[in-house]
A tleap script that builds the chain and sets N, CA, C and O, in Angstrom:
source leaprc.protein.ff14SB
mol = sequence {
  NMET THR GLN GLN ASP PRO PRO GLY TYR PRO
  TYR GLN PRO TYR GLY ALA PRO TYR GLY GLU
  GLN SER PRO PRO GLY TYR GLY TYR GLY TYR
  PRO PRO PRO PRO ARG ASN GLU GLY PRO SER
  ALA ASN ALA ILE VAL SER LEU VAL LEU ASN
  LEU LEU VAL LEU VAL SER CYS CYS ASN VAL
  LEU GLY LEU PRO GLY ALA ILE LEU ALA GLY
  LEU ALA LEU GLY ARG ALA SER SER ASP PRO
  ARG ALA ALA ARG SER MET VAL MET TRP SER
  TRP VAL LEU PHE GLY LEU GLY PHE VAL LEU
  MET ILE GLY LEU PHE LEU PHE LEU GLY LEU
  ASN GLY TYR LEU ASP CASP
}
set mol.1.N position { -141.076 43.760 25.680 }
set mol.1.CA position { -140.895 43.806 24.413 }
set mol.1.C position { -141.996 43.926 23.641 }
set mol.1.O position { -142.630 42.937 23.274 }
set mol.2.N position { -142.257 44.908 23.389 }
set mol.2.CA position { -143.271 44.568 21.745 }
set mol.2.C position { -142.574 44.271 20.239 }
set mol.2.O position { -141.360 44.190 20.054 }
set mol.3.N position { -143.364 44.162 19.454 }
set mol.3.CA position { -142.891 44.252 18.371 }
set mol.3.C position { -144.242 44.576 17.228 }
set mol.3.O position { -145.448 44.346 17.316 }
set mol.4.N position { -143.443 45.179 16.208 }
set mol.4.CA position { -143.072 45.309 15.204 }
set mol.4.C position { -143.360 45.436 14.200 }
set mol.4.O position { -142.278 45.560 13.627 }
set mol.5.N position { -144.131 45.506 13.462 }
set mol.5.CA position { -144.004 44.414 11.726 }
set mol.5.C position { -143.028 45.355 11.064 }
set mol.5.O position { -142.679 46.500 11.351 }
set mol.6.N position { -142.700 44.550 10.118 }
set mol.6.CA position { -141.659 45.850 9.837 }
set mol.6.C position { -142.799 46.790 8.516 }
set mol.6.O position { -143.995 46.578 8.312 }
set mol.7.N position { -141.855 47.855 7.792 }
set mol.7.CA position { -142.251 48.900 6.892 }
set mol.7.C position { -142.941 48.023 5.740 }
set mol.7.O position { -142.560 46.977 5.215 }
set mol.8.N position { -144.253 48.916 5.496 }
set mol.8.CA position { -144.554 48.382 4.174 }
set mol.8.C position { -145.624 47.139 4.710 }
set mol.8.O position { -145.930 46.247 3.919 }
set mol.9.N position { -146.050 47.148 5.810 }
set mol.9.CA position { -147.171 45.960 6.264 }
set mol.9.C position { -148.997 46.795 6.820 }
set mol.9.O position { -149.507 47.657 7.536 }
set mol.10.N position { -149.157 46.212 6.282 }
set mol.10.CA position { -151.073 47.548 6.565 }
set mol.10.C position { -150.528 47.426 8.067 }
set mol.10.O position { -149.735 46.564 8.445 }
set mol.11.N position { -151.150 48.545 8.945 }
set mol.11.CA position { -152.411 48.462 10.042 }
set mol.11.C position { -152.555 47.234 10.101 }
set mol.11.O position { -152.416 46.842 8.943 }
set mol.12.N position { -152.863 45.895 11.126 }
set mol.12.CA position { -153.898 45.262 11.391 }
set mol.12.C position { -155.442 45.444 12.672 }
set mol.12.O position { -155.408 45.289 13.893 }
set mol.13.N position { -156.352 45.725 12.001 }
set mol.13.CA position { -156.768 46.395 13.567 }
set mol.13.C position { -156.145 45.069 14.859 }
set mol.13.O position { -155.519 44.015 14.973 }
set mol.14.N position { -157.019 46.300 15.725 }
set mol.14.CA position { -156.664 45.138 16.826 }
set mol.14.C position { -158.345 44.233 16.605 }
set mol.14.O position { -159.456 44.706 16.362 }
set mol.15.N position { -157.829 42.559 16.850 }
set mol.15.CA position { -158.855 41.980 16.921 }
set mol.15.C position { -159.278 40.825 15.585 }
set mol.15.O position { -159.703 39.670 15.564 }
set mol.16.N position { -159.026 41.507 14.885 }
set mol.16.CA position { -158.610 40.129 13.173 }
set mol.16.C position { -158.195 39.288 13.413 }
set mol.16.O position { -157.287 39.226 14.243 }
set mol.17.N position { -158.697 38.220 12.764 }
set mol.17.CA position { -157.497 37.123 11.807 }
set mol.17.C position { -156.001 38.136 11.861 }
set mol.17.O position { -155.400 39.197 11.693 }
set mol.18.N position { -156.050 37.121 12.146 }
set mol.18.CA position { -153.632 36.802 11.614 }
set mol.18.C position { -154.283 36.959 10.402 }
set mol.18.O position { -155.440 36.563 10.263 }
set mol.19.N position { -153.354 37.765 9.063 }
set mol.19.CA position { -153.190 37.883 7.775 }
set mol.19.C position { -154.705 38.532 7.269 }
set mol.19.O position { -154.903 38.878 6.104 }
set mol.20.N position { -155.427 38.602 8.032 }
set mol.20.CA position { -156.937 39.726 7.845 }
set mol.20.C position { -155.976 41.285 7.552 }
set mol.20.O position { -154.947 41.567 8.166 }
set mol.21.N position { -156.523 42.017 6.635 }
set mol.21.CA position { -155.961 43.009 6.052 }
set mol.21.C position { -156.768 44.261 5.963 }
set mol.21.O position { -157.802 43.607 6.102 }
set mol.22.N position { -157.182 45.405 5.861 }
set mol.22.CA position { -158.171 45.803 6.348 }
set mol.22.C position { -158.400 46.045 5.103 }
set mol.22.O position { -157.736 45.487 4.229 }
set mol.23.N position { -159.451 46.984 4.803 }
set mol.23.CA position { -159.397 47.346 3.162 }
set mol.23.C position { -159.072 48.721 2.590 }
set mol.23.O position { -159.247 49.917 2.822 }
set mol.24.N position { -158.411 47.758 1.571 }
set mol.24.CA position { -157.071 49.214 0.490 }
set mol.24.C position { -158.200 50.128 0.371 }
set mol.24.O position { -159.391 49.908 0.149 }
set mol.25.N position { -157.598 51.127 0.557 }
set mol.25.CA position { -157.719 52.886 0.449 }
set mol.25.C position { -158.287 52.857 -0.681 }
set mol.25.O position { -158.384 51.859 -1.394 }
set mol.26.N position { -158.861 54.377 -1.013 }
set mol.26.CA position { -159.367 54.693 -2.703 }
set mol.26.C position { -158.560 55.522 -3.321 }
set mol.26.O position { -158.973 56.240 -4.231 }
set mol.27.N position { -157.075 55.533 -2.832 }
set mol.27.CA position { -156.299 56.577 -4.068 }
set mol.27.C position { -155.437 57.493 -3.165 }
set mol.27.O position { -154.365 57.119 -2.688 }
set mol.28.N position { -155.810 58.342 -3.025 }
set mol.28.CA position { -154.732 60.487 -3.273 }
set mol.28.C position { -155.583 61.148 -2.063 }
set mol.28.O position { -155.446 62.362 -1.911 }
set mol.29.N position { -156.363 60.518 -1.277 }
set mol.29.CA position { -157.239 61.509 -0.947 }
set mol.29.C position { -158.448 61.623 -0.811 }
set mol.29.O position { -158.876 60.586 -0.304 }
set mol.30.N position { -159.401 62.493 -1.035 }
set mol.30.CA position { -160.886 62.688 -1.864 }
set mol.30.C position { -160.801 63.116 -3.445 }
set mol.30.O position { -159.723 63.327 -4.000 }
set mol.31.N position { -161.799 63.197 -3.960 }
set mol.31.CA position { -162.285 63.464 -5.538 }
set mol.31.C position { -162.390 64.683 -5.508 }
set mol.31.O position { -162.959 65.142 -4.518 }
set mol.32.N position { -162.015 65.406 -6.299 }
set mol.32.CA position { -162.826 66.496 -6.688 }
set mol.32.C position { -163.783 67.166 -6.712 }
set mol.32.O position { -164.551 66.585 -7.479 }
set mol.33.N position { -164.491 68.513 -6.164 }
set mol.33.CA position { -165.062 68.811 -5.738 }
set mol.33.C position { -165.457 68.673 -7.143 }
set mol.33.O position { -164.620 68.940 -8.005 }
set mol.34.N position { -167.073 68.142 -7.604 }
set mol.34.CA position { -167.474 68.256 -9.210 }
set mol.34.C position { -167.892 70.131 -9.806 }
set mol.34.O position { -168.130 71.324 -9.614 }
set mol.35.N position { -167.745 69.287 -10.393 }
set mol.35.CA position { -167.499 70.900 -11.994 }
set mol.35.C position { -168.603 72.012 -11.953 }
set mol.35.O position { -169.537 71.291 -11.603 }
set mol.36.N position { -169.063 73.059 -12.046 }
set mol.36.CA position { -170.172 74.304 -12.141 }
set mol.36.C position { -169.885 73.664 -13.441 }
set mol.36.O position { -168.803 73.740 -14.023 }
set mol.37.N position { -171.534 72.659 -14.097 }
set mol.37.CA position { -171.953 72.845 -15.706 }
set mol.37.C position { -172.904 74.111 -16.413 }
set mol.37.O position { -173.323 73.992 -17.564 }
set mol.38.N position { -173.189 75.344 -15.569 }
set mol.38.CA position { -173.304 76.335 -15.917 }
set mol.38.C position { -172.196 77.093 -16.819 }
set mol.38.O position { -170.992 77.012 -16.578 }
set mol.39.N position { -172.850 77.980 -18.089 }
set mol.39.CA position { -172.553 78.391 -18.657 }
set mol.39.C position { -171.851 79.856 -17.753 }
set mol.39.O position { -171.596 80.754 -18.556 }
set mol.40.N position { -171.675 80.051 -16.992 }
set mol.40.CA position { -172.202 81.669 -16.201 }
set mol.40.C position { -170.313 82.412 -17.098 }
set mol.40.O position { -170.480 83.142 -18.075 }
set mol.41.N position { -169.199 82.205 -16.771 }
set mol.41.CA position { -168.489 82.837 -17.604 }
set mol.41.C position { -168.553 83.318 -18.391 }
set mol.41.O position { -168.530 84.549 -18.357 }
set mol.42.N position { -168.764 82.085 -20.478 }
set mol.42.CA position { -169.202 82.664 -20.661 }
set mol.42.C position { -170.636 82.924 -21.598 }
set mol.42.O position { -171.037 82.740 -22.748 }
set mol.43.N position { -170.982 83.325 -20.657 }
set mol.43.CA position { -172.206 84.356 -20.698 }
set mol.43.C position { -171.652 86.049 -20.099 }
set mol.43.O position { -171.903 87.128 -20.635 }
set mol.44.N position { -171.155 85.892 -19.320 }
set mol.44.CA position { -170.862 87.034 -18.454 }
set mol.44.C position { -169.896 87.909 -20.013 }
set mol.44.O position { -170.108 89.021 -20.497 }
set mol.45.N position { -168.827 86.818 -20.434 }
set mol.45.CA position { -167.710 87.356 -21.576 }
set mol.45.C position { -168.222 87.661 -22.900 }
set mol.45.O position { -167.620 88.378 -23.699 }
set mol.46.N position { -170.249 86.659 -23.299 }
set mol.46.CA position { -170.604 87.283 -24.054 }
set mol.46.C position { -172.195 88.634 -24.108 }
set mol.46.O position { -172.903 89.295 -24.868 }
set mol.47.N position { -171.886 88.233 -22.405 }
set mol.47.CA position { -173.292 89.486 -22.836 }
set mol.47.C position { -172.361 91.325 -22.232 }
set mol.47.O position { -173.043 92.348 -22.287 }
set mol.48.N position { -170.585 91.416 -21.639 }
set mol.48.CA position { -170.535 92.762 -22.166 }
set mol.48.C position { -169.952 93.172 -23.660 }
set mol.48.O position { -169.836 94.304 -24.131 }
set mol.49.N position { -169.607 91.844 -24.283 }
set mol.49.CA position { -169.601 92.683 -25.328 }
set mol.49.C position { -170.391 92.778 -26.663 }
set mol.49.O position { -170.054 93.368 -27.689 }
set mol.50.N position { -171.673 91.963 -26.381 }
set mol.50.CA position { -173.111 92.104 -27.009 }
set mol.50.C position { -173.044 93.516 -26.493 }
set mol.50.O position { -173.281 94.439 -27.272 }
set mol.51.N position { -172.753 93.741 -25.291 }
set mol.51.CA position { -173.372 95.891 -25.136 }
set mol.51.C position { -172.651 96.365 -25.030 }
set mol.51.O position { -172.999 97.410 -24.481 }
set mol.52.N position { -171.327 96.360 -25.248 }
set mol.52.CA position { -170.359 96.610 -26.323 }
set mol.52.C position { -170.120 97.779 -27.992 }
set mol.52.O position { -169.792 98.867 -28.465 }
set mol.53.N position { -170.805 95.871 -28.291 }
set mol.53.CA position { -170.685 95.946 -29.940 }
set mol.53.C position { -172.418 96.909 -29.622 }
set mol.53.O position { -172.462 97.722 -30.546 }
set mol.54.N position { -173.312 97.032 -29.015 }
set mol.54.CA position { -174.552 97.802 -29.273 }
set mol.54.C position { -173.941 98.995 -29.242 }
set mol.54.O position { -173.677 99.512 -30.328 }
set mol.55.N position { -173.657 99.549 -28.258 }
set mol.55.CA position { -173.012 100.711 -27.867 }
set mol.55.C position { -172.824 101.748 -29.335 }
set mol.55.O position { -173.444 102.559 -30.023 }
set mol.56.N position { -170.973 100.777 -29.176 }
set mol.56.CA position { -170.048 101.962 -29.818 }
set mol.56.C position { -170.307 102.078 -31.289 }
set mol.56.O position { -170.301 103.023 -32.078 }
set mol.57.N position { -170.600 100.434 -31.413 }
set mol.57.CA position { -171.035 100.448 -33.249 }
set mol.57.C position { -171.971 100.712 -33.595 }
set mol.57.O position { -171.855 101.410 -34.602 }
set mol.58.N position { -172.952 100.550 -33.324 }
set mol.58.CA position { -174.608 100.340 -33.036 }
set mol.58.C position { -175.126 99.364 -33.485 }
set mol.58.O position { -176.192 99.591 -34.057 }
set mol.59.N position { -174.822 98.409 -33.462 }
set mol.59.CA position { -175.040 97.072 -33.494 }
set mol.59.C position { -175.835 96.256 -33.298 }
set mol.59.O position { -175.410 95.242 -32.745 }
set mol.60.N position { -178.011 96.331 -33.807 }
set mol.60.CA position { -178.694 95.967 -33.546 }
set mol.60.C position { -178.580 94.713 -32.645 }
set mol.60.O position { -178.857 94.584 -31.452 }
set mol.61.N position { -178.182 93.983 -33.386 }
set mol.61.CA position { -178.059 92.819 -32.789 }
set mol.61.C position { -177.398 92.670 -31.611 }
set mol.61.O position { -177.214 91.578 -31.074 }
set mol.62.N position { -177.117 93.473 -31.284 }
set mol.62.CA position { -176.021 93.070 -29.960 }
set mol.62.C position { -177.238 93.161 -29.261 }
set mol.62.O position { -177.513 92.181 -28.569 }
set mol.63.N position { -178.535 94.687 -29.281 }
set mol.63.CA position { -179.671 94.278 -28.019 }
set mol.63.C position { -179.918 92.999 -27.715 }
set mol.63.O position { -179.484 92.544 -26.657 }
set mol.64.N position { -180.657 92.211 -28.596 }
set mol.64.CA position { -180.769 90.459 -28.276 }
set mol.64.C position { -179.920 89.309 -28.281 }
set mol.64.O position { -180.036 88.093 -28.434 }
set mol.65.N position { -178.693 90.461 -27.973 }
set mol.65.CA position { -177.585 89.153 -27.662 }
set mol.65.C position { -177.415 89.618 -26.297 }
set mol.65.O position { -176.773 88.624 -25.958 }
set mol.66.N position { -177.440 89.982 -25.739 }
set mol.66.CA position { -177.237 90.539 -24.167 }
set mol.66.C position { -178.497 90.630 -23.795 }
set mol.66.O position { -178.688 90.526 -22.584 }
set mol.67.N position { -179.724 90.846 -24.699 }
set mol.67.CA position { -180.659 89.984 -23.789 }
set mol.67.C position { -180.875 87.890 -23.567 }
set mol.67.O position { -181.791 87.415 -22.897 }
set mol.68.N position { -179.920 87.108 -24.226 }
set mol.68.CA position { -180.318 86.052 -24.163 }
set mol.68.C position { -179.093 86.238 -23.015 }
set mol.68.O position { -179.628 86.270 -21.907 }
set mol.69.N position { -178.048 86.332 -22.942 }
set mol.69.CA position { -177.093 86.736 -22.267 }
set mol.69.C position { -176.954 86.546 -20.608 }
set mol.69.O position { -176.271 85.810 -19.896 }
set mol.70.N position { -178.169 87.812 -20.307 }
set mol.70.CA position { -178.445 87.704 -18.997 }
set mol.70.C position { -179.340 86.707 -19.478 }
set mol.70.O position { -178.558 85.902 -19.984 }
set mol.71.N position { -180.419 86.280 -19.628 }
set mol.71.CA position { -181.085 85.560 -19.190 }
set mol.71.C position { -180.733 83.712 -19.093 }
set mol.71.O position { -181.421 82.783 -18.671 }
set mol.72.N position { -178.942 83.780 -19.874 }
set mol.72.CA position { -178.412 82.306 -19.183 }
set mol.72.C position { -177.448 83.219 -17.967 }
set mol.72.O position { -176.814 82.532 -17.167 }
set mol.73.N position { -177.402 84.003 -17.909 }
set mol.73.CA position { -177.373 84.062 -16.184 }
set mol.73.C position { -177.647 83.901 -15.735 }
set mol.73.O position { -177.098 83.092 -14.987 }
set mol.74.N position { -178.825 84.347 -15.460 }
set mol.74.CA position { -180.118 83.757 -14.681 }
set mol.74.C position { -180.023 81.977 -14.060 }
set mol.74.O position { -179.517 81.470 -13.059 }
set mol.75.N position { -180.650 81.532 -15.023 }
set mol.75.CA position { -181.092 80.161 -15.815 }
set mol.75.C position { -180.190 79.066 -15.496 }
set mol.75.O position { -180.661 78.009 -15.078 }
set mol.76.N position { -178.615 79.254 -15.694 }
set mol.76.CA position { -177.355 79.057 -15.040 }
set mol.76.C position { -177.816 78.144 -14.337 }
set mol.76.O position { -177.678 77.123 -15.011 }
set mol.77.N position { -178.184 77.947 -13.587 }
set mol.77.CA position { -177.965 76.976 -12.071 }
set mol.77.C position { -179.442 75.727 -12.118 }
set mol.77.O position { -179.498 74.502 -12.229 }
set mol.78.N position { -180.355 76.695 -11.988 }
set mol.78.CA position { -181.209 76.363 -11.939 }
set mol.78.C position { -181.567 75.052 -13.766 }
set mol.78.O position { -182.140 73.980 -13.574 }
set mol.79.N position { -181.255 75.330 -14.804 }
set mol.79.CA position { -181.762 74.723 -16.416 }
set mol.79.C position { -179.991 74.681 -17.266 }
set mol.79.O position { -179.852 74.325 -18.436 }
set mol.80.N position { -179.311 74.937 -16.742 }
set mol.80.CA position { -177.934 74.852 -18.062 }
set mol.80.C position { -178.188 74.917 -19.367 }
set mol.80.O position { -177.992 75.760 -20.243 }
set mol.81.N position { -178.849 73.447 -19.300 }
set mol.81.CA position { -178.851 73.403 -21.189 }
set mol.81.C position { -179.432 74.277 -21.732 }
set mol.81.O position { -179.302 74.267 -22.956 }
set mol.82.N position { -180.102 75.135 -21.282 }
set mol.82.CA position { -181.423 75.859 -21.857 }
set mol.82.C position { -180.177 77.435 -21.794 }
set mol.82.O position { -180.104 78.291 -22.676 }
set mol.83.N position { -179.433 77.399 -20.624 }
set mol.83.CA position { -178.592 78.467 -20.319 }
set mol.83.C position { -177.139 78.248 -21.503 }
set mol.83.O position { -176.369 79.071 -21.998 }
set mol.84.N position { -177.259 76.637 -21.636 }
set mol.84.CA position { -175.776 76.160 -22.375 }
set mol.84.C position { -176.350 77.550 -23.900 }
set mol.84.O position { -175.883 78.658 -24.167 }
set mol.85.N position { -177.218 76.949 -24.384 }
set mol.85.CA position { -178.016 76.695 -25.637 }
set mol.85.C position { -178.700 77.998 -25.943 }
set mol.85.O position { -178.890 78.297 -27.122 }
set mol.86.N position { -179.244 79.123 -24.574 }
set mol.86.CA position { -179.224 80.540 -24.912 }
set mol.86.C position { -177.702 81.408 -25.098 }
set mol.86.O position { -177.949 82.585 -25.359 }
set mol.87.N position { -176.341 81.153 -25.035 }
set mol.87.CA position { -175.498 81.757 -24.286 }
set mol.87.C position { -174.740 81.467 -26.281 }
set mol.87.O position { -174.175 82.203 -27.090 }
set mol.88.N position { -175.208 79.927 -26.275 }
set mol.88.CA position { -174.877 80.383 -27.522 }
set mol.88.C position { -175.155 80.903 -28.601 }
set mol.88.O position { -174.334 81.089 -29.499 }
set mol.89.N position { -176.593 81.262 -28.657 }
set mol.89.CA position { -177.380 82.295 -29.583 }
set mol.89.C position { -177.072 83.024 -28.892 }
set mol.89.O position { -178.063 83.732 -29.072 }
set mol.90.N position { -176.290 83.779 -27.872 }
set mol.90.CA position { -176.270 84.999 -27.489 }
set mol.90.C position { -174.570 85.037 -29.011 }
set mol.90.O position { -174.274 85.773 -29.952 }
set mol.91.N position { -174.128 84.105 -28.537 }
set mol.91.CA position { -172.491 84.110 -29.839 }
set mol.91.C position { -172.594 84.707 -31.723 }
set mol.91.O position { -172.017 85.559 -32.399 }
set mol.92.N position { -173.746 83.602 -31.968 }
set mol.92.CA position { -174.426 83.522 -33.933 }
set mol.92.C position { -175.165 84.970 -33.193 }
set mol.92.O position { -175.671 85.696 -34.049 }
set mol.93.N position { -175.233 85.227 -32.479 }
set mol.93.CA position { -176.516 87.198 -33.234 }
set mol.93.C position { -174.901 88.096 -33.077 }
set mol.93.O position { -174.274 88.673 -33.965 }
set mol.94.N position { -174.606 87.959 -31.788 }
set mol.94.CA position { -172.841 88.316 -31.491 }
set mol.94.C position { -172.082 88.727 -33.176 }
set mol.94.O position { -171.961 89.870 -33.617 }
set mol.95.N position { -171.598 87.269 -33.975 }
set mol.95.CA position { -171.199 86.633 -34.257 }
set mol.95.C position { -171.606 87.324 -35.721 }
set mol.95.O position { -170.562 87.695 -36.257 }
set mol.96.N position { -172.517 87.558 -36.369 }
set mol.96.CA position { -173.632 87.343 -36.880 }
set mol.96.C position { -174.387 88.354 -37.776 }
set mol.96.O position { -174.911 88.232 -38.883 }
set mol.97.N position { -174.234 89.668 -36.696 }
set mol.97.CA position { -174.297 91.255 -36.494 }
set mol.97.C position { -172.476 92.227 -36.844 }
set mol.97.O position { -172.129 93.284 -37.369 }
set mol.98.N position { -171.876 91.177 -36.239 }
set mol.98.CA position { -170.351 91.504 -36.489 }
set mol.98.C position { -170.121 91.716 -37.992 }
set mol.98.O position { -169.617 92.681 -38.567 }
set mol.99.N position { -170.779 90.199 -38.643 }
set mol.99.CA position { -170.244 90.436 -40.002 }
set mol.99.C position { -171.003 91.237 -40.857 }
set mol.99.O position { -170.604 91.508 -41.990 }
set mol.100.N position { -172.776 91.905 -40.111 }
set mol.100.CA position { -173.220 92.273 -41.466 }
set mol.100.C position { -172.826 93.480 -41.145 }
set mol.100.O position { -173.445 94.211 -41.918 }
set mol.101.N position { -171.805 94.487 -40.095 }
set mol.101.CA position { -171.165 95.803 -40.108 }
set mol.101.C position { -170.006 95.822 -40.757 }
set mol.101.O position { -169.591 96.775 -41.416 }
set mol.102.N position { -169.285 94.462 -40.543 }
set mol.102.CA position { -168.409 94.352 -41.802 }
set mol.102.C position { -168.046 95.313 -43.371 }
set mol.102.O position { -167.352 96.148 -43.951 }
set mol.103.N position { -169.774 93.850 -43.415 }
set mol.103.CA position { -170.480 94.117 -45.446 }
set mol.103.C position { -171.063 95.300 -45.777 }
set mol.103.O position { -171.120 95.897 -46.852 }
set mol.104.N position { -171.628 95.634 -44.345 }
set mol.104.CA position { -172.465 96.655 -44.601 }
set mol.104.C position { -170.548 98.755 -44.594 }
set mol.104.O position { -170.570 99.807 -45.233 }
set mol.105.N position { -169.859 98.408 -43.936 }
set mol.105.CA position { -169.482 99.464 -44.091 }
set mol.105.C position { -168.321 98.579 -45.158 }
set mol.105.O position { -167.925 97.632 -44.479 }
set mol.106.N position { -167.942 98.557 -45.936 }
set mol.106.CA position { -167.229 97.233 -46.894 }
set mol.106.C position { -168.280 98.469 -48.974 }
set mol.106.O position { -167.865 99.240 -49.840 }
set mol.107.N position { -169.955 97.629 -48.521 }
set mol.107.CA position { -170.850 97.726 -49.754 }
set mol.107.C position { -170.578 100.111 -49.327 }
set mol.107.O position { -171.028 101.039 -49.999 }
set mol.108.N position { -169.756 100.169 -48.088 }
set mol.108.CA position { -170.197 101.704 -48.474 }
set mol.108.C position { -168.911 102.378 -49.137 }
set mol.108.O position { -168.736 103.249 -49.989 }
set mol.109.N position { -168.300 101.774 -48.549 }
set mol.109.CA position { -167.190 102.336 -48.928 }
set mol.109.C position { -166.571 102.282 -50.213 }
set mol.109.O position { -165.919 103.214 -50.683 }
set mol.110.N position { -166.892 100.565 -51.102 }
set mol.110.CA position { -167.164 100.527 -51.681 }
set mol.110.C position { -167.707 101.344 -53.150 }
set mol.110.O position { -167.263 101.416 -54.296 }
set mol.111.N position { -168.757 101.832 -52.525 }
set mol.111.CA position { -170.044 102.620 -54.072 }
set mol.111.C position { -169.268 103.907 -53.367 }
set mol.111.O position { -169.754 104.771 -54.098 }
set mol.112.N position { -168.385 104.664 -52.443 }
set mol.112.CA position { -168.624 106.133 -52.746 }
set mol.112.C position { -168.812 106.783 -51.324 }
set mol.112.O position { -168.145 107.602 -50.692 }
set mol.113.N position { -170.164 105.992 -51.025 }
set mol.113.CA position { -170.532 106.679 -50.150 }
set mol.113.C position { -169.769 107.055 -48.717 }
set mol.113.O position { -170.400 107.502 -47.759 }
set mol.114.N position { -168.080 106.777 -48.685 }
set mol.114.CA position { -168.013 106.854 -47.421 }
set mol.114.C position { -167.166 108.355 -47.444 }
set mol.114.O position { -166.887 109.106 -46.510 }
set mol.115.N position { -166.856 108.472 -49.039 }
set mol.115.CA position { -165.033 109.664 -49.947 }
set mol.115.C position { -165.228 111.370 -49.132 }
set mol.115.O position { -164.425 112.292 -49.277 }
set mol.116.N position { -166.944 111.440 -47.999 }
set mol.116.CA position { -167.136 113.329 -47.941 }
set mol.116.C position { -165.313 113.526 -47.304 }
set mol.116.O position { -164.857 114.645 -47.074 }
savepdb mol mol.pdb
quit
């Protein structure tokens, strides 16, 4: 006849002195994998929008923004800090070009150049 431990008692390894317990576990499984620090999704969206603005609106600031986003995609794994900075400047150029185009159309519309 074997004696069983009551439920709730941890398993005691063979040869361990009576009352010595095994070390506690580390929670509920393995820790999650480290998060990718590269700005790849943000760089892809910036690249696509800068190219779209360059083609559709003739926004000249879309070209350097697209170049910066492309360079950031290439450096995302090797130098994430520089890539993040390039993506930020790409977004700044996108926004600045968009604001300048709206200002240009407002200027042309208010001065009557678009009345034809």
